[in-house]
N, C-alpha and C positions, 0 to 999 in steps of 0.2 A: 577345554580340551578333554577328550574322552580317554579314560584310563581303564585298564583291565587288570584284575588281580586274581590269583588263585589262593584259596585258603584250604589247608588240610588240617583237620581236627581229629584228635584221638581222645578217647575217654568214654564216659557214659552218655552217648549221644544218639542212641537208637532206642526207640520205645518210650521216648519222653516228650514227644511232640516237637522234636527239634527241627525237622524239615519244614513242617507248616509254619513254625515260628520264623524260620529264615525266609520262607516264601512271603509271608505277610509283611515282614520287615522290608524285604526287597521292594515290594510294591509300594509301600509307604514312602520309600526313599528314591523311587524312580530308578531302580537298579534293574538292568537286564542281565540274563545269564541263566545259571542253573545250580541246583543242589542235588547231591546224589549220595546214597548210602554205599559204603564199600566195606569189605572185611576189616579194613584198618580203621574205619570210623566214618567220617563225612567229608566230602570234597565240595567246595563251592567255587564257581567261577562267576565273578561279578564285574560288570562293565557299566561305567557312568562317569560323568564329570568328577574331577577330583574331590570337590567339596561334598558331593553326594556320597562318595565312598567313605569320606571321613565321618559323616553323620551315621552312615550305615554301621561302620566299625564301632563307633562309640556306643550306639544304642544296642548293638549286638552284645557288647560286654556288660551293659547295664541291665538288660531285660531278659536274660537267659531263662528258659523254662525251669520250674522249681526243682526238678529231680536231675537236671543235667549236671554232669561233672566233666569239666574239660581238663584233660591231662596235659596235652600239648596242642599248640596252635602255631602253624607255620604259614606265613603269608609271603608271597612274592609277586612281582609284576610280570605279566606275560604279554605277548603281542595281542593287539586288538582282534576281537572275534566277529564283531558286527552283529551281535545278538539283537533280535527283534522283540523279545519278551523274556520273562523269567519263568522257568519251568522246574518241576520236580521230576528228575529222570528216574527210570527204573533202577533198582539196585544193581551194582556191579558185584559179581560173585568171585572175581579173580583177585589174587593177591594174598599176602600174609594176613591172617586174622589176628588183629590186635585190639579191635574195638571191645569195649567193656559191656558185659551183660548186666542189665538192671535187675535188682532184686524185685520180688513181689511187693506191691505197694497196697496199703489199705485204701478202702473206698474213699474217694474225694467227696467234698461237700456238694459239688454239682450233681454227681451221680446219686448221692444219697437223697438229694431233693427230688430227683426224678422218681426214685424207687417209692417214695411215699406220697407222690402226687397222683391222685386217683385219675386225673385227666391224661396222664402221660402214658405212652404206649409201653413203657417199661415199668409200670406200676407193679410193685412187689415181685419184680423179676430178679431172681437170686444170682444172676451172672452179669449184671450190668457193670460196665467199665468204660474207660476212655483212655486217652494217651497219658493222663495224669495218675492213673490208678489201675489196679487189677494185677493178674498174674503175669509174670515175666520169666524168671529163672525156673519156676516149677513146670513151665510148659515148653521151653525152648529146646530144640533138638540140635540145631546148628546155626551158624552165622552165615549171612547177615540175618538180622532179626526181621524176617518176613513171615507172613502167615503160613506159607508153605513149609516153613522150617519149624513149625510149632505143632503142638497137639490139637490146635484149632483148625488144622487143615481138613479135618473130618467134617467140618460144618460149613456148608455153602451159604453165604450171606444172601438174605432176601433183598429185594430191590431197594427198600428203605435203608437198610444197613449198608448196602453197597454204595448208595448215594452219599451217605455220611463218610464212608471210608475213602471215597474218591474226591471229596470236597476239601481243598486245602484250607478253607476258611472255617471248617467244622472242627471241633475239638476231638472228634473221633477219626480225623484223617489219618489213615494208616495205623489206627489202633488195632493191632493184630488180633486181640481176643474179642473184637467187636461182635456183638450178638444181641438178639432180642428174643422174646417168647416165640416168635414165628420160626426162627431159623437156628437158634442157639441151643446150648446144652439144657437139659431138663432133669428133674428130680424124680426119684422113686423112693418109697418107703417100703422096706422089706421086714418080714419077721425073721426069727432066728434061723429058719430053714431057707431063707432067700425067696420066699413067696411074696409077690407084690401086693401090698395092702392099699397103696394110694400113689397117685402121681401128681406132678406139678404142684399147684398151690395147696391142694388137699393133703399132699404128703407133708408139707410144712405144718399145716394146722394140726394134723394128727400127731406129729412129732411133739409139738408144744403140749398137746393134751397129755401124751404119755409121760413126758418129763414132769409135768405137774402132778401126775398120779404116782410118781416114784419110780419110774422106769429108768434104766440105763440105756442110752442110745449112742451108737457109733455114728458120728456125723462127718461126712467127707468135706474137708475144707480146701484151702489153697494148696498146702504142701503135704497133706495126708489127713488121716482120720483123727478126730478127737473123740474121747469117751466123755459124754455129757450126762450130768445128773443135777437135780435140784440142789443148789448149794446150801439150802436151809434145812434139808431133810437128813438128819443124823443117821437114821436107820438105812437109808439108801446109800449113803456114803460109806458106812461100815461094810455094807454088802459089796460095794464097788472095790473097797480095799481088799476084802477077802478074795474076791474073784480075780483081781489084778495082781495079787500077791505083792501088795504095797502097803504094809501095815502102818508105817509111820511117816514116810516121806511126804512133805507138803504137796497139796494139789492146787493147781492154778484155778482162779475163778474169773469167769468172763461176766462183766457187769453190763447192764443195758445202757449206762450213761456214766459220764464223769461224776455227775451229782450223786449217783447211786454208790460210787466208790467213796466219795467224800462223806457219805452218810455212815459208812462203816469204818473208814480209815482216816488217819491224819495224812494229808497229801500236801507236800511242799510245792512251790511254784515250779521248780525244775521237774519234779515228778509228774506234774500235770502236763507239762510240755512233752515229756516222753510218752505219756499215755495217749495223747491225742495226735501224736506225730504220724506221718505217713508210714512209719515202720510198725506202729502199733504193737510194741513188744509187751511181754509180761514185765511188770515193774514191782519190786518188793517195796511195799508200803506198810507202815506201822498201823496195827489195829487200834481203834479207840477202845478204851476200857469200858466205856458206857455205851458203846455202839449197839444198834439193833443187831441181833445175833445172826451170824452165819454159823453153820454147824461146827461144833468143836473138831470134828474129824477132818475139816478142811486143812488145818495146820496144827496138829497136836503139840502142845507145849511150846508154841512158837508165837512170838509177839508180832510177826509180820504175815502179810497175805501177799501171795503172788497174784496181783490184779492185772487185768487186761480188758481192753475194749474190743468189740468186733472188728475184724480186719477184712471182711468180705460181705457183700450184700446178703448172702444166705444167712450168715450169723446175725446181721442187723435185724433181718425180718424175724428170725426165730426168737431172738430176745424181745422184740416188740410184741410177739404173740405170747411169750411166756410172762412178760412183765415182772421178771425177777432174775437174780443172778444164777448162773449155772456153773458147776465145776466143768472145766474143759481141760482134761488131762490127755496126754499123748495116747493115741489109739494103738496100744501094744501091751504085751506082757512085760513086766519089769525086765530091763537090760536088753530088750530087743528093739530094733528100729520100728518107727511108726509104719502102719499099713498105708498103702496108697492104692492098691488094686481092689476093685469091687468083689471079685471072686475070692481072692486070697483072704480078704478080711473076714469072710464067713468062717473060714477054717481057723485062722490065727486068733480071732476074738470069739470063737465058739465057747459058750459058757460064761462069757463076760458081759457082752451086750445083749439086751433083750430085743432091740430093734436096730435097723441100719438105715440111715438116711443117706442115699448114694446119689451121685450124678454121673453123667456119661461123658464129661470132659476128662480125658486121660491126664494123669499127673505123671510127668516124665521123671521126676526125682523127688525123693523125700526132702522136706524142708520143715524142721521143727520150729516152734515159736522161739524167738530170742528172749533172753532173760537178763534184766539189768537191775542195778540198784544205784542210788545216788551216793557218790563219795566226793567230798570236797566240792559240792555244788556242780558236779560234772557226772557224765555217764561212766558206769563201771560194769563191764560185761561179766556175767557168769556163764552165759551161753550166747554165741553170736551165730545167728542163723537167718530165719525169715526177716525180710526188710533190710538186711545188711549184707548177707552173702549173696553173690560172690564179689562184692565190691573190693577193690584192691587196697593194699597199704603201700604207700609210696616208699621206694627204697633209695638210699643215697647213691647207690652204684647201679650201673647197668649190668644185668646178669640174666641172659635169656636161656631157656631150655633146661632149667633146673626143676625137678620135681622133689618136693619134700613130703614124706608120707606120715609125718607126725608121730604121735605116741600111741600107746595101747588103749588108754582110757580117754574119754572125752575127745576122741580122735577128730581132727580135721586134716585135710591135705592142702598143699599149696603149690602153685606153679608160678615160676618167675616169668615176667613178661616186660621186656624193656626195663624201665626204672620202677617197677612195681611188682608186688606179689599178689596173685589172685588167691584169696583164701576161701576154701569151700564152706559149705554149710556144716553145722554140727552133725557128725556121723554117730558118735557115741562110743561105748566100750566094745572092743573087738573080741568079745567072749563067745559069740554065737555064730552059727553059720549064716543066719540072716544078716547080722551086722557086718560080717566079712564080705558078704555079697554086695551090700550097699557101699562099703568101702571101695571095693574093686570097681563097681559101676561108676562111682564118683570120680575116681582117677581117670577111667577111660572117657567119661563124659567131658571132663575139663580138657583132656588132650584132644578130643574130637572137636569141641567147640573152637579151640584155639589152634588146631592143626599143628600142635607143638612137637617138633622132633626133640627128643631128650638127649642132652649132653651128659647129664649127671643126675643121680638119685641120692637123696640124703635121708638117712634113717637114724633111729635111736641106737645107742651103743648096746642096749640090752639085746642079747642074741635070740631070746625067745619071744620077743614081741611079734605079733602077727604082721604088723606093718613092716618090721625089719626083714622078716623072711620073704615077704612079698617083694620088697625092694631088690633083694639079692637074686630073685628069679627073673628080673626084667632084662637081663643081658645088656645092662648099661653100667658104666662105672659107678660104683657105690662108695659113698663116704659116710662113716658113722660119726655121730655127734653125741657127746655126753648130755644127758637129759637136762640137768640143771643149768648147764652153760647155755643150752638152747632157750631155757626160760629167760635168762638174763638178756640174751641176744634179742629175744622177741620184743622186749621193752625198749632196747636200744634202737631197734628197727622202727618202732612206732614213733619215737622222738627224733629220729635221724641223727643220733649221737654217734660220732666217730672217734672221739677222744677217750681218755681213760676214765673209768668210773669204779666205784665199789658196787658190785652186784650182790644183793642180798636175796637168796632164794630159800624161802621157807615152804616146804612142799611135803607131800606124802611119801612117795618112794620113787627112787630112780637108781639105775645101775651105776655105781661109782667106778672110777678108774682103778681103784685098789681092790675091786671085787666085793666091797661091802655095799650096803644099801644107804645111799646118801639122802639128804632131805633137809638138813639144817646148815646151809652152806653160805660162805662169803667168798666172792671171787673178785680179783682185780684183773682187768684186761690190759695186757701189755702188747701193743701192736695188734696183731690179729689173733693172739692167743689169750686164753684165760688161765690165770693162776689161782689155785685155791689158797686163800690167805687165812681162813679161819673156818672152823666147823664145830658143831656141838659134840660133846663126848659120846662115844658109841655106847649102846646098851643092847642086850640080846632080845630077840623076839621069839619066845618059845612057841613052836608050832609053825614058824615062818609065816606064810601067807594067811593062815587062819587067824593070826593075831590082828590082821587088818579089820576083821569083823568082830573081834573080841578084845576091846580095849583093856579088859581085866588082865589079859596075858601081857600086854604092854606094861601094865602097872607092875606085875610080878617081875618082869625083866628089870625094871628100874630098881625095885626093892631088893632083888637078889644082889645087884651090884652094890647098892647102898649098904646092905647088911653083910657085905664081904662073903657072899655065898651062903648066908643064913637067912631064912625067911621067918624064923620063929619070933623075932621081935615085932612082927607086923601082923600077927594073927587076929588082932582086934579090929583091923581095918576092913571096910566093906568089900574091897576088891578081893581080899583073901577069903572072906566069908561066902563069897559068891561061888566058890568051888567046894566040892566035897573033899574030905581028907585024902581020899584015894587020888583024886585029880591033882591036888597039890603035890602029893608024893611023886606022881608021874612027871609033873612039870619040873620039880626039883631035880629029878634024875636027868631029864632032858638038858637042863641048864648046866648041871655039874659035869655031864659027859659031852656037852656041846653037840647034842643030837638035834638036828633040824632047828637050830637056834641062830639064824643069821644075825650079824651085828649091824646096827643102824645108827645113823646120826639124824634120823628123820624128825623134823618138827611136827609133822602130822601125827606120827606115832607118840610123840611127847605130849601133844594135846590130848590124844586118846588116853594115855596113861594117867594124866592128871585128872581127867574127867571121871575115870573109874576109881582112882585113888580117893577122891572126895565123895564117892558114892552116887554120882550122877548117872553114869551110863556104863554098863559092863559088857553089853552086847549091842551090836548095831544091825539095822536092816537096810541102811543106805549110807553111802559114803559121806563123811563129814558130820554124821549125826552126833557123835560124842563131842566133837569140837564146837559144834553149834550150841549144844546144851551149856557148855562152859562159857561161851560168848554171851548167851542170853542171861546167864546168872550174873555176869560182870556188869551188864548195862545198868547205869544209874548209880553205881557204887564208886565213890571217890576215895582214893588212898593216897597217903603222903609219901609212902615208900614201898618198894617191892621186897622180894626175898634176896638174901645174899647169894652170890655165885662167885666162881673163881675163873680166871683166865690164865692159861699157862701155855708153854710151848709144846708142840707135838713132839713126842719122843722119837719119831722117825724123821719127820720133816721139820727141822728146827725153825725154819722161817714161816711156819704155819701155826696159828693160834688154835687152842682148844678151849671151848667154853664148857666148864665143868658144872653140871646141873645138880651135883650131889647136895650142896648146901641149900639150894632152892627146894629140892624135893624133901629134904629133912624139915625145912620150914613149913612146907605144906602139911606134912604129917603131924607136926607139932600143933599147927592151927586146927586141924581136924580134931585132934584129941582134946584141945582146949575149948572146943565148941564154937569157934569162930564161924560166922555165917558163911554159907557157900558163896554168896555174892561178894563178900570181902576177900575170900581166898581167890576166887576167879579174877577179881579186879587186880589183886596183887600179882598174880601170875602174868596177866597181860602187861602190867606196868613193868615187870622185870624183863620181859622179852624186849619191850621198847627200849629200856635202858641198856640192854646188852647190845642192841643194834647201834645205838649212839656211841657206846663205849668202843666197840670194834672199829667203827668209822673213825673215831678219834685216834686210835692206835695205828690204823693203816694210813691215815693222813690223806685220804682222798675226799675232795670236796663234794663231788657229785655221787649221789647214792641212789641206786635203782632198786625198787621193791617189786618182787615177783614171786610166783609160785602159788600153789593152791591155798596155802594157809592165809594168804593175803586177800582171800575172799571174805575174811573176817573184818568187818567194818571198824570195830574198836581197835584192832591191831593196826590196820592200815592208816586210819585217820590219826590215831595216837602217835604212830611213828612219824608220819609226815609233819605233824605239829611240833614234835620234839626235835626232829632234825632241823627244821627251820629255826626253832628257838636257839639252837646251838650253832647256827651259821652255815649249816650244810644246805645243799640244793637237792631236794628229793625228786625222783621221777617215779611215776606209777602209770598203770595201764588206763587207757581210755578208748582204744579202738578194738582191742581184742581181749579175751579173758586172761587173768593171771594164771589160771589153771592150765591143764594140758591142752586145752583148745587153742592155745597160742604157740605150742611147740613147733608146728610146721613153719610158721613165720620165722622163728628163731633159727631153725635149721637152714633156711634159705639165706638168711642174713649172714650166718657164719660161713657158708659156702662162698657167698659173694665177697666177703672180706678176705678170705684166704687165697684168693686168686686174682690175677689182674682182670680188670673189667673187660668183658668181651667187646669187640668192635662191631 
């Protein structure tokens, strides 16, 4: 008996070879009917005897294409159609756009084999791709994902490429970026004035030659430009740092092979899988002490290297020609978004790059490299972007039409879509006009792709955040959310947790409900609301925002409180000596008169203060520098106990606990004076924080404990806390899909909005 079914599929099902997969499977199972892309996903009508349909559905679920993600699958019986064959229909452009856009994917092994096969027509062609790899999110303009809706619409396929594109049995069937040397994008090498020095293959050869001679080259990749330089050349890297105004922050290194990374670094099995994955992120891996040298300026005073492999053919070929590792850092001036436009790059990177290797495939949106490390044998994001964005995070509740505009630093934005939240690529700190422009374009881009009418906009409680001001100008109902509650909510959203937890948020800064700067917070969620149940004792930040880049000011704020308004007992400490007598006098006046000295409970500032107090870092040139120095000192040091601390009731909110750090800071000062090693002091400090978390969890009496906030980028703190909580019978939760830092705020904002209202119908 002939049966007919309709299958409607939502998820990441466009740009992954899904329709040719269905076509081939239907032919194998003697199925008649059709498959079609729609704005909502993919629709299939299939007709065959019942046993054939059963085989088709079983194999359909077992043999999905590697990058396909099915969110929902709805199947129903329909009247017989009398189909004569199985077809792939042209895309339907009508309807609500809910299909998911695939991220850019690294070059697959089949394409890589073709690139280095001298007999292949794509030999050394830097834009080779197929349905399993290549650009997606960085070139798409609108849905459905068809060539006409991408920046590849400017390139007319040659007959051979067109034949591949139209053949359902070819792996390039409807590969929208499909191209070859005859019809596709091509390269030019420019000098600093934009004069053409070489084109095509010669451009690549000259670039490799210049890199080996010590030049700095801006190379256009998938989602923007990289600044590349020889990773073994110390003089060149020092020059790059001066030009880029990046004196200390680590630089990522692109290696020609996994073996080359293993030659320099200790790489775990899980780290290997991350490095060679289709996402090809930057992975933090530990340097070998006796490894062949890469230049010290790659990562000064840092035991880790941000290692990555090539993610596109252009990079594979360039590294093959160089035969050595290259630094591949974002093509920007510090704190600005990466460049994507060929003409703009000449201006913005003027005086930084010696040469420019460009191509004529337009990049629709900036997409930075993703950055991960291994935590508890799993992925831990520090930046979620290329390879992962804009993949959604599933939500336990339906909540459509909500835009979350995120935080001010490490900004991402998010859009609710049915039972998921679409998380944008990393945008960065919203401190410059260029960054704000990218932020606004990203919001508009997501809204355009998904044709999303907005019901509500969620922003941070901080009134001066650029993202908050933007939200209030949209003429849509706006809801403000406290920063650290959004952090906790982001981890709840990842894990689909709807019951009560203790949320621990150790973070840098966030506007608190009482007007102070929060950052060392403990929350318990009761229903849809969060209650602050504990926090660290407040201390002053002399100079306000300037203290963020001067940990020594944070240290003086602690010491001023510890000395009951007197700094004289601490004049022997390095943090005091880093100031002139006149500067100390000015800061004492600021503190005593409460002039520009906001109060904070920030764990990030506490890390900074301790780092300066022990003499490690008094001024910083990038966020987290002081805390990282303290973490690296703690590595490999084992301690039996931490420092003393006290827990008391808040004088205003009696049902809230205050963790008093005074005894702990006194202990640190005593250890410094006694000549205890920095490693031991740092380890004791970390141990103390871990014990405080367990102590508060015991007092609050909540079994599930969520760990979030920027300070949990610290691997010692995160893994130590997880282990200790488990040891004491608690159930810890930590991030694995989004970063613990402000890159996850947008997701938390959407989760809170969804929880505080009835699900939409």
